[in-house]
mmCIF file as gemmi writes it, N, C-alpha and C atoms, coordinates in Angstrom:
data_model
loop_
_atom_site.group_PDB
_atom_site.id
_atom_site.type_symbol
_atom_site.label_atom_id
_atom_site.label_alt_id
_atom_site.label_comp_id
_atom_site.label_asym_id
_atom_site.label_entity_id
_atom_site.label_seq_id
_atom_site.pdbx_PDB_ins_code
_atom_site.Cartn_x
_atom_site.Cartn_y
_atom_site.Cartn_z
_atom_site.occupancy
_atom_site.B_iso_or_equiv
_atom_site.pdbx_formal_charge
_atom_site.auth_seq_id
_atom_site.auth_asym_id
_atom_site.pdbx_PDB_model_num
ATOM 1 N N . UNK Axp A 1 ? -50.408 -5.129 48.038 1 0 ? 1 A 1
ATOM 2 C CA . UNK Axp A 1 ? -51.792 -5.274 47.631 1 0 ? 1 A 1
ATOM 3 C C . UNK Axp A 1 ? -52.473 -3.902 47.516 1 0 ? 1 A 1
ATOM 4 N N . UNK Axp A 2 ? -52.216 -3.042 48.462 1 0 ? 2 A 1
ATOM 5 C CA . UNK Axp A 2 ? -52.802 -1.708 48.435 1 0 ? 2 A 1
ATOM 6 C C . UNK Axp A 2 ? -52.313 -0.923 47.221 1 0 ? 2 A 1
ATOM 7 N N . UNK Axp A 3 ? -51.051 -1.135 46.88 1 0 ? 3 A 1
ATOM 8 C CA . UNK Axp A 3 ? -50.484 -0.449 45.726 1 0 ? 3 A 1
ATOM 9 C C . UNK Axp A 3 ? -51.196 -0.89 44.436 1 0 ? 3 A 1
ATOM 10 N N . UNK Axp A 4 ? -51.495 -2.162 44.318 1 0 ? 4 A 1
ATOM 11 C CA . UNK Axp A 4 ? -52.193 -2.695 43.142 1 0 ? 4 A 1
ATOM 12 C C . UNK Axp A 4 ? -53.598 -2.12 43.038 1 0 ? 4 A 1
ATOM 13 N N . UNK Axp A 5 ? -54.281 -2.018 44.149 1 0 ? 5 A 1
ATOM 14 C CA . UNK Axp A 5 ? -55.642 -1.465 44.152 1 0 ? 5 A 1
ATOM 15 C C . UNK Axp A 5 ? -55.621 0.007 43.749 1 0 ? 5 A 1
ATOM 16 N N . UNK Axp A 6 ? -54.676 0.772 44.269 1 0 ? 6 A 1
ATOM 17 C CA . UNK Axp A 6 ? -54.569 2.184 43.919 1 0 ? 6 A 1
ATOM 18 C C . UNK Axp A 6 ? -54.249 2.384 42.439 1 0 ? 6 A 1
ATOM 19 N N . UNK Axp A 7 ? -53.349 1.57 41.908 1 0 ? 7 A 1
ATOM 20 C CA . UNK Axp A 7 ? -53.01 1.664 40.489 1 0 ? 7 A 1
ATOM 21 C C . UNK Axp A 7 ? -54.249 1.322 39.649 1 0 ? 7 A 1
ATOM 22 N N . UNK Axp A 8 ? -54.99 0.313 40.036 1 0 ? 8 A 1
ATOM 23 C CA . UNK Axp A 8 ? -56.2 -0.086 39.311 1 0 ? 8 A 1
ATOM 24 C C . UNK Axp A 8 ? -57.241 1.02 39.336 1 0 ? 8 A 1
ATOM 25 N N . UNK Axp A 9 ? -57.466 1.622 40.484 1 0 ? 9 A 1
ATOM 26 C CA . UNK Axp A 9 ? -58.429 2.718 40.606 1 0 ? 9 A 1
ATOM 27 C C . UNK Axp A 9 ? -57.983 3.908 39.765 1 0 ? 9 A 1
ATOM 28 N N . UNK Axp A 10 ? -56.699 4.187 39.751 1 0 ? 10 A 1
ATOM 29 C CA . UNK Axp A 10 ? -56.166 5.289 38.948 1 0 ? 10 A 1
ATOM 30 C C . UNK Axp A 10 ? -56.382 5.025 37.449 1 0 ? 10 A 1
ATOM 31 N N . UNK Axp A 11 ? -56.126 3.824 37.007 1 0 ? 11 A 1
ATOM 32 C CA . UNK Axp A 11 ? -56.322 3.479 35.596 1 0 ? 11 A 1
ATOM 33 C C . UNK Axp A 11 ? -57.8 3.588 35.215 1 0 ? 11 A 1
ATOM 34 N N . UNK Axp A 12 ? -58.674 3.094 36.058 1 0 ? 12 A 1
ATOM 35 C CA . UNK Axp A 12 ? -60.117 3.175 35.781 1 0 ? 12 A 1
ATOM 36 C C . UNK Axp A 12 ? -60.564 4.642 35.744 1 0 ? 12 A 1
ATOM 37 N N . UNK Axp A 13 ? -60.069 5.464 36.654 1 0 ? 13 A 1
ATOM 38 C CA . UNK Axp A 13 ? -60.431 6.885 36.674 1 0 ? 13 A 1
ATOM 39 C C . UNK Axp A 13 ? -59.96 7.589 35.402 1 0 ? 13 A 1
ATOM 40 N N . UNK Axp A 14 ? -58.767 7.286 34.949 1 0 ? 14 A 1
ATOM 41 C CA . UNK Axp A 14 ? -58.254 7.891 33.714 1 0 ? 14 A 1
ATOM 42 C C . UNK Axp A 14 ? -59.104 7.455 32.52 1 0 ? 14 A 1
ATOM 43 N N . UNK Axp A 15 ? -59.47 6.195 32.464 1 0 ? 15 A 1
ATOM 44 C CA . UNK Axp A 15 ? -60.3 5.692 31.364 1 0 ? 15 A 1
ATOM 45 C C . UNK Axp A 15 ? -61.667 6.37 31.338 1 0 ? 15 A 1
ATOM 46 N N . UNK Axp A 16 ? -62.285 6.512 32.49 1 0 ? 16 A 1
ATOM 47 C CA . UNK Axp A 16 ? -63.592 7.18 32.557 1 0 ? 16 A 1
ATOM 48 C C . UNK Axp A 16 ? -63.458 8.639 32.131 1 0 ? 16 A 1
ATOM 49 N N . UNK Axp A 17 ? -62.4 9.305 32.561 1 0 ? 17 A 1
ATOM 50 C CA . UNK Axp A 17 ? -62.185 10.707 32.178 1 0 ? 17 A 1
ATOM 51 C C . UNK Axp A 17 ? -61.988 10.841 30.675 1 0 ? 17 A 1
ATOM 52 N N . UNK Axp A 18 ? -61.225 9.947 30.075 1 0 ? 18 A 1
ATOM 53 C CA . UNK Axp A 18 ? -60.993 10.019 28.634 1 0 ? 18 A 1
ATOM 54 C C . UNK Axp A 18 ? -62.259 9.69 27.839 1 0 ? 18 A 1
ATOM 55 N N . UNK Axp A 19 ? -63.061 8.771 28.313 1 0 ? 19 A 1
ATOM 56 C CA . UNK Axp A 19 ? -64.307 8.427 27.622 1 0 ? 19 A 1
ATOM 57 C C . UNK Axp A 19 ? -65.336 9.554 27.707 1 0 ? 19 A 1
ATOM 58 N N . UNK Axp A 20 ? -65.26 10.371 28.732 1 0 ? 20 A 1
ATOM 59 C CA . UNK Axp A 20 ? -66.259 11.412 28.909 1 0 ? 20 A 1
ATOM 60 C C . UNK Axp A 20 ? -65.803 12.792 28.444 1 0 ? 20 A 1
ATOM 61 N N . UNK Axp A 21 ? -64.652 12.896 27.813 1 0 ? 21 A 1
ATOM 62 C CA . UNK Axp A 21 ? -64.135 14.199 27.371 1 0 ? 21 A 1
ATOM 63 C C . UNK Axp A 21 ? -65.121 14.884 26.43 1 0 ? 21 A 1
ATOM 64 N N . UNK Axp A 22 ? -65.603 14.176 25.421 1 0 ? 22 A 1
ATOM 65 C CA . UNK Axp A 22 ? -66.517 14.769 24.441 1 0 ? 22 A 1
ATOM 66 C C . UNK Axp A 22 ? -67.816 15.225 25.115 1 0 ? 22 A 1
ATOM 67 N N . UNK Axp A 23 ? -68.296 14.453 26.047 1 0 ? 23 A 1
ATOM 68 C CA . UNK Axp A 23 ? -69.545 14.784 26.729 1 0 ? 23 A 1
ATOM 69 C C . UNK Axp A 23 ? -69.374 16.01 27.625 1 0 ? 23 A 1
ATOM 70 N N . UNK Axp A 24 ? -68.25 16.087 28.292 1 0 ? 24 A 1
ATOM 71 C CA . UNK Axp A 24 ? -68.015 17.195 29.219 1 0 ? 24 A 1
ATOM 72 C C . UNK Axp A 24 ? -67.716 18.496 28.476 1 0 ? 24 A 1
ATOM 73 N N . UNK Axp A 25 ? -66.926 18.44 27.413 1 0 ? 25 A 1
ATOM 74 C CA . UNK Axp A 25 ? -66.48 19.647 26.737 1 0 ? 25 A 1
ATOM 75 C C . UNK Axp A 25 ? -67.501 20.213 25.752 1 0 ? 25 A 1
ATOM 76 N N . UNK Axp A 26 ? -68.376 19.407 25.214 1 0 ? 26 A 1
ATOM 77 C CA . UNK Axp A 26 ? -69.392 19.903 24.288 1 0 ? 26 A 1
ATOM 78 C C . UNK Axp A 26 ? -70.499 20.609 25.058 1 0 ? 26 A 1
ATOM 79 N N . UNK Axp A 27 ? -71.151 21.571 24.397 1 0 ? 27 A 1
ATOM 80 C CA . UNK Axp A 27 ? -72.199 22.326 25.076 1 0 ? 27 A 1
ATOM 81 C C . UNK Axp A 27 ? -73.37 21.424 25.469 1 0 ? 27 A 1
ATOM 82 N N . UNK Axp A 28 ? -73.915 20.682 24.522 1 0 ? 28 A 1
ATOM 83 C CA . UNK Axp A 28 ? -74.997 19.731 24.807 1 0 ? 28 A 1
ATOM 84 C C . UNK Axp A 28 ? -74.493 18.314 24.605 1 0 ? 28 A 1
ATOM 85 N N . UNK Axp A 29 ? -73.373 18.017 25.201 1 0 ? 29 A 1
ATOM 86 C CA . UNK Axp A 29 ? -72.753 16.712 25.005 1 0 ? 29 A 1
ATOM 87 C C . UNK Axp A 29 ? -73.608 15.582 25.562 1 0 ? 29 A 1
ATOM 88 N N . UNK Axp A 30 ? -73.724 14.524 24.776 1 0 ? 30 A 1
ATOM 89 C CA . UNK Axp A 30 ? -74.478 13.34 25.179 1 0 ? 30 A 1
ATOM 90 C C . UNK Axp A 30 ? -73.744 12.113 24.689 1 0 ? 30 A 1
ATOM 91 N N . UNK Axp A 31 ? -74.107 10.978 25.247 1 0 ? 31 A 1
ATOM 92 C CA . UNK Axp A 31 ? -73.594 9.725 24.725 1 0 ? 31 A 1
ATOM 93 C C . UNK Axp A 31 ? -74.266 9.48 23.38 1 0 ? 31 A 1
ATOM 94 N N . UNK Axp A 32 ? -73.558 8.914 22.424 1 0 ? 32 A 1
ATOM 95 C CA . UNK Axp A 32 ? -74.176 8.654 21.118 1 0 ? 32 A 1
ATOM 96 C C . UNK Axp A 32 ? -75.26 7.587 21.231 1 0 ? 32 A 1
ATOM 97 N N . UNK Axp A 33 ? -76.312 7.743 20.424 1 0 ? 33 A 1
ATOM 98 C CA . UNK Axp A 33 ? -77.402 6.771 20.408 1 0 ? 33 A 1
ATOM 99 C C . UNK Axp A 33 ? -77.014 5.644 19.47 1 0 ? 33 A 1
ATOM 100 N N . UNK Axp A 34 ? -76.648 4.511 20.024 1 0 ? 34 A 1
ATOM 101 C CA . UNK Axp A 34 ? -76.224 3.374 19.214 1 0 ? 34 A 1
ATOM 102 C C . UNK Axp A 34 ? -77.335 2.36 19.042 1 0 ? 34 A 1
ATOM 103 N N . UNK Axp A 35 ? -78.534 2.699 19.49 1 0 ? 35 A 1
ATOM 104 C CA . UNK Axp A 35 ? -79.671 1.791 19.364 1 0 ? 35 A 1
ATOM 105 C C . UNK Axp A 35 ? -80.128 1.726 17.918 1 0 ? 35 A 1
ATOM 106 N N . UNK Axp A 36 ? -80.739 0.63 17.537 1 0 ? 36 A 1
ATOM 107 C CA . UNK Axp A 36 ? -81.194 0.433 16.156 1 0 ? 36 A 1
ATOM 108 C C . UNK Axp A 36 ? -82.143 1.547 15.73 1 0 ? 36 A 1
ATOM 109 N N . UNK Axp A 37 ? -83.033 1.945 16.608 1 0 ? 37 A 1
ATOM 110 C CA . UNK Axp A 37 ? -84.008 2.969 16.251 1 0 ? 37 A 1
ATOM 111 C C . UNK Axp A 37 ? -83.362 4.348 16.114 1 0 ? 37 A 1
ATOM 112 N N . UNK Axp A 38 ? -82.129 4.509 16.542 1 0 ? 38 A 1
ATOM 113 C CA . UNK Axp A 38 ? -81.442 5.782 16.435 1 0 ? 38 A 1
ATOM 114 C C . UNK Axp A 38 ? -80.747 5.986 15.095 1 0 ? 38 A 1
ATOM 115 N N . UNK Axp A 39 ? -80.763 4.979 14.236 1 0 ? 39 A 1
ATOM 116 C CA . UNK Axp A 39 ? -80.09 5.062 12.945 1 0 ? 39 A 1
ATOM 117 C C . UNK Axp A 39 ? -81.084 5.429 11.846 1 0 ? 39 A 1
ATOM 118 N N . UNK Axp A 40 ? -80.827 6.559 11.18 1 0 ? 40 A 1
ATOM 119 C CA . UNK Axp A 40 ? -81.728 7.004 10.109 1 0 ? 40 A 1
ATOM 120 C C . UNK Axp A 40 ? -81.707 6.04 8.932 1 0 ? 40 A 1
ATOM 121 N N . UNK Axp A 41 ? -80.548 5.504 8.618 1 0 ? 41 A 1
ATOM 122 C CA . UNK Axp A 41 ? -80.42 4.59 7.481 1 0 ? 41 A 1
ATOM 123 C C . UNK Axp A 41 ? -81.248 3.318 7.706 1 0 ? 41 A 1
ATOM 124 N N . UNK Axp A 42 ? -81.236 2.789 8.928 1 0 ? 42 A 1
ATOM 125 C CA . UNK Axp A 42 ? -82.014 1.585 9.217 1 0 ? 42 A 1
ATOM 126 C C . UNK Axp A 42 ? -83.508 1.879 9.203 1 0 ? 42 A 1
ATOM 127 N N . UNK Axp A 43 ? -83.888 3.063 9.697 1 0 ? 43 A 1
ATOM 128 C CA . UNK Axp A 43 ? -85.316 3.427 9.667 1 0 ? 43 A 1
ATOM 129 C C . UNK Axp A 43 ? -85.816 3.57 8.24 1 0 ? 43 A 1
ATOM 130 N N . UNK Axp A 44 ? -84.99 4.102 7.346 1 0 ? 44 A 1
ATOM 131 C CA . UNK Axp A 44 ? -85.38 4.233 5.943 1 0 ? 44 A 1
ATOM 132 C C . UNK Axp A 44 ? -85.653 2.87 5.319 1 0 ? 44 A 1
ATOM 133 N N . UNK Axp A 45 ? -84.889 1.871 5.723 1 0 ? 45 A 1
ATOM 134 C CA . UNK Axp A 45 ? -85.045 0.528 5.187 1 0 ? 45 A 1
ATOM 135 C C . UNK Axp A 45 ? -86.164 -0.24 5.879 1 0 ? 45 A 1
ATOM 136 N N . UNK Axp A 46 ? -86.768 0.352 6.892 1 0 ? 46 A 1
ATOM 137 C CA . UNK Axp A 46 ? -87.857 -0.302 7.607 1 0 ? 46 A 1
ATOM 138 C C . UNK Axp A 46 ? -87.394 -1.287 8.664 1 0 ? 46 A 1
ATOM 139 N N . UNK Axp A 47 ? -86.131 -1.197 9.038 1 0 ? 47 A 1
ATOM 140 C CA . UNK Axp A 47 ? -85.592 -2.094 10.06 1 0 ? 47 A 1
ATOM 141 C C . UNK Axp A 47 ? -85.779 -1.427 11.411 1 0 ? 47 A 1
ATOM 142 N N . UNK Axp A 48 ? -86.356 -2.158 12.344 1 0 ? 48 A 1
ATOM 143 C CA . UNK Axp A 48 ? -86.597 -1.595 13.664 1 0 ? 48 A 1
ATOM 144 C C . UNK Axp A 48 ? -86.082 -2.491 14.759 1 0 ? 48 A 1
ATOM 145 N N . UNK Axp A 49 ? -86.283 -2.056 15.94 1 0 ? 49 A 1
ATOM 146 C CA . UNK Axp A 49 ? -85.864 -2.791 17.128 1 0 ? 49 A 1
ATOM 147 C C . UNK Axp A 49 ? -86.778 -3.996 17.322 1 0 ? 49 A 1
ATOM 148 N N . UNK Axp A 50 ? -86.209 -5.111 17.698 1 0 ? 50 A 1
ATOM 149 C CA . UNK Axp A 50 ? -86.991 -6.327 17.911 1 0 ? 50 A 1
ATOM 150 C C . UNK Axp A 50 ? -87.992 -6.121 19.039 1 0 ? 50 A 1
ATOM 151 N N . UNK Axp A 51 ? -87.586 -5.427 20.064 1 0 ? 51 A 1
ATOM 152 C CA . UNK Axp A 51 ? -88.485 -5.196 21.191 1 0 ? 51 A 1
ATOM 153 C C . UNK Axp A 51 ? -89.674 -4.342 20.766 1 0 ? 51 A 1
ATOM 154 N N . UNK Axp A 52 ? -89.443 -3.334 19.93 1 0 ? 52 A 1
ATOM 155 C CA . UNK Axp A 52 ? -90.539 -2.501 19.445 1 0 ? 52 A 1
ATOM 156 C C . UNK Axp A 52 ? -91.465 -3.295 18.53 1 0 ? 52 A 1
ATOM 157 N N . UNK Axp A 53 ? -90.898 -4.12 17.67 1 0 ? 53 A 1
ATOM 158 C CA . UNK Axp A 53 ? -91.71 -4.943 16.787 1 0 ? 53 A 1
ATOM 159 C C . UNK Axp A 53 ? -92.545 -5.932 17.582 1 0 ? 53 A 1
ATOM 160 N N . UNK Axp A 54 ? -91.963 -6.509 18.614 1 0 ? 54 A 1
ATOM 161 C CA . UNK Axp A 54 ? -92.694 -7.45 19.461 1 0 ? 54 A 1
ATOM 162 C C . UNK Axp A 54 ? -93.836 -6.752 20.189 1 0 ? 54 A 1
ATOM 163 N N . UNK Axp A 55 ? -93.579 -5.538 20.676 1 0 ? 55 A 1
ATOM 164 C CA . UNK Axp A 55 ? -94.611 -4.775 21.373 1 0 ? 55 A 1
ATOM 165 C C . UNK Axp A 55 ? -95.786 -4.479 20.431 1 0 ? 55 A 1
ATOM 166 N N . UNK Axp A 56 ? -95.476 -4.119 19.194 1 0 ? 56 A 1
ATOM 167 C CA . UNK Axp A 56 ? -96.522 -3.841 18.204 1 0 ? 56 A 1
ATOM 168 C C . UNK Axp A 56 ? -97.32 -5.104 17.883 1 0 ? 56 A 1
ATOM 169 N N . UNK Axp A 57 ? -96.642 -6.234 17.783 1 0 ? 57 A 1
ATOM 170 C CA . UNK Axp A 57 ? -97.311 -7.485 17.436 1 0 ? 57 A 1
ATOM 171 C C . UNK Axp A 57 ? -98.23 -7.963 18.555 1 0 ? 57 A 1
ATOM 172 N N . UNK Axp A 58 ? -97.905 -7.618 19.786 1 0 ? 58 A 1
ATOM 173 C CA . UNK Axp A 58 ? -98.705 -8.073 20.92 1 0 ? 58 A 1
ATOM 174 C C . UNK Axp A 58 ? -99.933 -7.204 21.189 1 0 ? 58 A 1
ATOM 175 N N . UNK Axp A 59 ? -99.999 -6.043 20.55 1 0 ? 59 A 1
ATOM 176 C CA . UNK Axp A 59 ? -101.159 -5.176 20.757 1 0 ? 59 A 1
ATOM 177 C C . UNK Axp A 59 ? -102.42 -5.855 20.233 1 0 ? 59 A 1
ATOM 178 N N . UNK Axp A 60 ? -103.498 -5.686 20.949 1 0 ? 60 A 1
ATOM 179 C CA . UNK Axp A 60 ? -104.769 -6.261 20.521 1 0 ? 60 A 1
ATOM 180 C C . UNK Axp A 60 ? -105.297 -5.5 19.313 1 0 ? 60 A 1
ATOM 181 N N . UNK Axp A 61 ? -105.714 -6.234 18.307 1 0 ? 61 A 1
ATOM 182 C CA . UNK Axp A 61 ? -106.252 -5.634 17.095 1 0 ? 61 A 1
ATOM 183 C C . UNK Axp A 61 ? -107.746 -5.39 17.294 1 0 ? 61 A 1
ATOM 184 N N . UNK Axp A 62 ? -108.207 -4.138 17.247 1 0 ? 62 A 1
ATOM 185 C CA . UNK Axp A 62 ? -109.628 -3.87 17.472 1 0 ? 62 A 1
ATOM 186 C C . UNK Axp A 62 ? -110.498 -4.371 16.314 1 0 ? 62 A 1
ATOM 187 N N . UNK Axp A 63 ? -109.892 -4.677 15.166 1 0 ? 63 A 1
ATOM 188 C CA . UNK Axp A 63 ? -110.655 -5.136 14.007 1 0 ? 63 A 1
ATOM 189 C C . UNK Axp A 63 ? -110.639 -6.656 13.853 1 0 ? 63 A 1
ATOM 190 N N . UNK Axp A 64 ? -110.013 -7.343 14.78 1 0 ? 64 A 1
ATOM 191 C CA . UNK Axp A 64 ? -109.91 -8.789 14.683 1 0 ? 64 A 1
ATOM 192 C C . UNK Axp A 64 ? -111.259 -9.442 14.979 1 0 ? 64 A 1
ATOM 193 N N . UNK Axp A 65 ? -111.515 -10.545 14.311 1 0 ? 65 A 1
ATOM 194 C CA . UNK Axp A 65 ? -112.743 -11.303 14.54 1 0 ? 65 A 1
ATOM 195 C C . UNK Axp A 65 ? -112.484 -12.236 15.72 1 0 ? 65 A 1
ATOM 196 N N . UNK Axp A 66 ? -113.337 -12.172 16.733 1 0 ? 66 A 1
ATOM 197 C CA . UNK Axp A 66 ? -113.091 -13.027 17.898 1 0 ? 66 A 1
ATOM 198 C C . UNK Axp A 66 ? -113.311 -14.499 17.554 1 0 ? 66 A 1
ATOM 199 N N . UNK Axp A 67 ? -112.474 -15.348 18.105 1 0 ? 67 A 1
ATOM 200 C CA . UNK Axp A 67 ? -112.623 -16.78 17.874 1 0 ? 67 A 1
ATOM 201 C C . UNK Axp A 67 ? -113.742 -17.301 18.754 1 0 ? 67 A 1
ATOM 202 N N . UNK Axp A 68 ? -114.425 -18.301 18.234 1 0 ? 68 A 1
ATOM 203 C CA . UNK Axp A 68 ? -115.524 -18.888 18.999 1 0 ? 68 A 1
ATOM 204 C C . UNK Axp A 68 ? -115.215 -20.343 19.256 1 0 ? 68 A 1
ATOM 205 N N . UNK Axp A 69 ? -115.298 -20.737 20.504 1 0 ? 69 A 1
ATOM 206 C CA . UNK Axp A 69 ? -115.026 -22.117 20.878 1 0 ? 69 A 1
ATOM 207 C C . UNK Axp A 69 ? -116.174 -23.034 20.459 1 0 ? 69 A 1
ATOM 208 N N . UNK Axp A 70 ? -117.345 -22.489 20.31 1 0 ? 70 A 1
ATOM 209 C CA . UNK Axp A 70 ? -118.517 -23.295 19.979 1 0 ? 70 A 1
ATOM 210 C C . UNK Axp A 70 ? -118.334 -23.949 18.615 1 0 ? 70 A 1
ATOM 211 N N . UNK Axp A 71 ? -117.807 -23.252 17.645 1 0 ? 71 A 1
ATOM 212 C CA . UNK Axp A 71 ? -117.609 -23.809 16.316 1 0 ? 71 A 1
ATOM 213 C C . UNK Axp A 71 ? -116.586 -24.942 16.345 1 0 ? 71 A 1
ATOM 214 N N . UNK Axp A 72 ? -115.542 -24.791 17.124 1 0 ? 72 A 1
ATOM 215 C CA . UNK Axp A 72 ? -114.519 -25.828 17.231 1 0 ? 72 A 1
ATOM 216 C C . UNK Axp A 72 ? -115.098 -27.091 17.878 1 0 ? 72 A 1
ATOM 217 N N . UNK Axp A 73 ? -115.976 -26.935 18.838 1 0 ? 73 A 1
ATOM 218 C CA . UNK Axp A 73 ? -116.576 -28.078 19.502 1 0 ? 73 A 1
ATOM 219 C C . UNK Axp A 73 ? -117.549 -28.809 18.572 1 0 ? 73 A 1
ATOM 220 N N . UNK Axp A 74 ? -118.284 -28.083 17.729 1 0 ? 74 A 1
ATOM 221 C CA . UNK Axp A 74 ? -119.222 -28.696 16.805 1 0 ? 74 A 1
ATOM 222 C C . UNK Axp A 74 ? -118.494 -29.514 15.752 1 0 ? 74 A 1
ATOM 223 N N . UNK Axp A 75 ? -117.327 -29.058 15.314 1 0 ? 75 A 1
ATOM 224 C CA . UNK Axp A 75 ? -116.555 -29.776 14.306 1 0 ? 75 A 1
ATOM 225 C C . UNK Axp A 75 ? -116.031 -31.092 14.857 1 0 ? 75 A 1
ATOM 226 N N . UNK Axp A 76 ? -115.768 -31.153 16.144 1 0 ? 76 A 1
ATOM 227 C CA . UNK Axp A 76 ? -115.254 -32.371 16.761 1 0 ? 76 A 1
ATOM 228 C C . UNK Axp A 76 ? -116.327 -33.437 16.919 1 0 ? 76 A 1
ATOM 229 N N . UNK Axp A 77 ? -117.594 -33.054 17.018 1 0 ? 77 A 1
ATOM 230 C CA . UNK Axp A 77 ? -118.678 -34.029 17.24 1 0 ? 77 A 1
ATOM 231 C C . UNK Axp A 77 ? -119.155 -34.625 15.986 1 0 ? 77 A 1
C-alpha cells in the first residue's frame, strides 16, 4: 500500500512539474488566460462573460422612470 501511495505522489509531482515548465522557465511566465474576456476575437464580436453581462444588467439605471403602485391600484378599481 505504501508503495502505491509513493508511486502516485511521484506521478502527480512529475505532472505538476511538466505543466509548470513554461511558467518557471519564462521570464514573466503566467498561466494562459482562457477566460472569455481574455480573447480578443470574442471581444471584437461583442461576446462577453455571462457573469459580467449579468452584473451590468443588475446595475440600477439612473435614468429609469420609477414605477408607481398607485397607478396599478387605480386600474384595478
